[in-house]
C-alpha positions in Angstrom: -5.6 -39.9 -37.0 -7.6 -37.0 -35.4 -8.1 -39.0 -32.2 -4.3 -39.5 -32.0 -3.6 -35.8 -32.4 -6.2 -34.9 -29.8 -4.7 -37.4 -27.3 -1.3 -35.7 -27.7 -2.8 -32.2 -27.4 -4.6 -33.3 -24.2 -1.4 -34.8 -22.8 0.6 -31.6 -23.5 -2.1 -29.4 -21.9 -2.1 -31.6 -18.8 1.7 -31.4 -18.5 1.6 -27.6 -19.0 -1.0 -27.5 -16.2 1.2 -29.6 -13.9 4.3 -27.5 -14.6 2.4 -24.2 -14.1 1.1 -25.5 -10.8 4.6 -26.5 -9.6 5.9 -23.0 -10.5 3.0 -21.3 -8.8 3.5 -23.3 -5.6 7.2 -22.7 -5.7 6.8 -18.9 -5.9 4.2 -19.0 -3.1 6.7 -20.8 -0.8 9.3 -18.2 -1.8 7.1 -15.2 -0.8 6.1 -17.0 2.5 9.8 -17.4 3.2 10.5 -13.8 2.5 7.6 -12.7 4.7 8.6 -14.9 7.6 12.2 -13.6 7.4 11.0 -10.0 8.2 11.3 -9.4 11.9 9.8 -6.8 14.3 12.0 -3.9 15.3 14.7 -4.7 17.8 15.0 -1.2 19.3 13.2 -0.9 22.6 12.2 2.8 21.9 10.3 1.6 18.8 8.6 -1.2 20.8 7.7 1.4 23.5 6.0 3.5 20.9 3.8 0.5 20.0 5.5 0.0 16.7 5.7 -3.7 15.8 6.3 -3.5 12.1 8.4 -1.8 9.5 8.1 -0.8 5.9 10.1 -2.9 3.4 10.5 -3.0 -0.4 11.4 -6.2 -2.1 12.6 -6.5 -5.6 10.3 -8.8 -7.5 12.9 -10.5 -9.7 15.8 -10.8 -7.3 14.1 -11.0 -3.9 16.4 -8.4 -2.5 14.8 -6.8 0.5 15.4 -3.1 1.6 14.2 -1.4 4.7 12.4 1.8 4.0 11.5 2.8 7.6 11.2 1.3 11.0 8.2 3.5 11.8 4.7 2.1 11.9 3.4 2.1 8.3 0.3 0.6 6.7 -1.1 0.5 3.2 1.9 1.7 1.3 1.3 3.3 -2.1 4.1 4.0 -4.6 4.2 7.4 -6.2 3.9 7.2 -10.0 7.6 8.2 -10.5 8.7 5.7 -7.9 10.5 8.2 -5.7 8.2 8.3 -2.7 5.9 6.0 -0.8 2.7 7.3 0.9 1.5 5.3 4.0 -0.6 5.8 7.0 0.6 5.1 10.5 1.0 6.2 14.1 4.1 6.7 16.2 6.9 9.2 16.5 7.1 10.1 12.8 9.4 13.0 13.8 6.7 15.3 15.2 4.8 15.6 18.5 1.4 15.9 16.8 1.5 12.2 15.8 0.6 9.4 18.2 -3.0 10.4 18.9 -4.4 8.6 15.8 -3.3 7.4 12.4 -2.2 10.0 9.8 -0.9 10.0 6.3 2.8 10.5 5.6 5.2 10.1 2.7 8.8 8.9 2.8 11.5 8.7 0.1 11.5 5.3 -1.6 15.2 5.0 -0.7 14.4 5.4 3.0 14.8 8.3 5.4 12.6 10.4 7.7 8.8 10.1 7.2 7.2 13.4 6.3 3.7 13.9 7.8 1.2 15.2 5.3 -1.9 15.1 7.6 -1.9 15.8 11.3 -5.4 16.6 12.4 -7.9 15.3 15.0 -9.3 12.7 12.6 -7.9 9.3 11.7 -6.6 9.5 8.1 -5.7 6.4 6.1 -5.4 4.6 2.8 -3.5 7.1 0.6 -3.4 6.7 -3.2 -1.3 8.8 -5.5 -2.7 10.6 -8.5 -1.2 9.5 -11.8 0.8 12.7 -12.1 2.1 12.4 -8.5 0.8 15.8 -7.6 -2.1 14.8 -5.4 -3.2 12.1 -3.0 -6.7 10.8 -2.2 -7.3 9.4 1.3 -10.0 8.5 3.8 -10.6 10.7 6.9 -13.1 10.9 9.7 -16.0 9.0 11.1 -18.1 8.5 9.2 -15.4 8.2 6.6 -15.2 10.4 3.6 -12.8 10.8 0.7 -10.4 13.8 0.7 -7.9 14.9 -1.9 -4.8 17.0 -1.1 -1.6 18.1 -2.8 1.2 15.6 -2.2 2.8 17.9 0.4 -0.5 17.9 2.4 -1.7 21.4 1.4 -5.1 22.2 -0.1 -7.1 19.4 1.6 -10.6 19.1 0.2 -13.4 16.7 1.1 -14.9 15.2 -2.1 -17.7 13.0 -0.6 -20.4 14.6 1.5 -23.3 12.1 1.5 -23.3 9.1 3.8 -21.8 6.9 1.1 -19.1 5.2 3.2 -16.6 5.1 0.3 -14.0 2.4 -0.2 -11.2 1.4 -2.6 -10.5 4.7 -4.2 -8.7 4.7 -7.5 -7.7 7.4 -9.9 -8.6 7.4 -13.6 -5.6 7.2 -15.9 -5.7 10.9 -16.7 -6.3 11.9 -13.0 -9.6 13.7 -13.8 -11.8 11.3 -11.9 -11.8 9.0 -8.8 -13.8 5.8 -8.6 -14.8 4.3 -5.3 -17.1 1.6 -3.9 -19.9 2.3 -1.5 -21.7 0.3 1.1 -24.5 2.9 1.6 -27.1 0.4 0.5 
């Protein structure tokens, strides 16, 4: 009798594995289809600025896509309240100081004009919002260091000073600490 029950459990587990695999492959094909349906900007002025991508949001459950901006945007990070997106990019971005290197900007999640929050001589990238949405941590310079600033770009402070080459910053849940990886050896 026990062998009979074990055979049925084994069969059910195998079928559950097959069904899960089919669902996984199906969702993978769906996201590949969504990704391939996104197209580069059609406007010549955007192509002339070297922008060959756009920032999109896609609803996980419905697959509905929404264009946030046609400006160059990398590494998007949602604000905790979901009202803004922080990115880094290069291009027009509504100000003449952009275009020399990549800087950090924020944009309303519903779309609109990007707001630069850094515009210095260093390349700034990889912004991550604090849990309360008041601050942003980001990389800047060469060698790279971690900086924090208010979400509007004010009060920028370098928080790593040793040659640690930080990576992958992440805020603690209460916003009192930031973890990061290091390849300093």
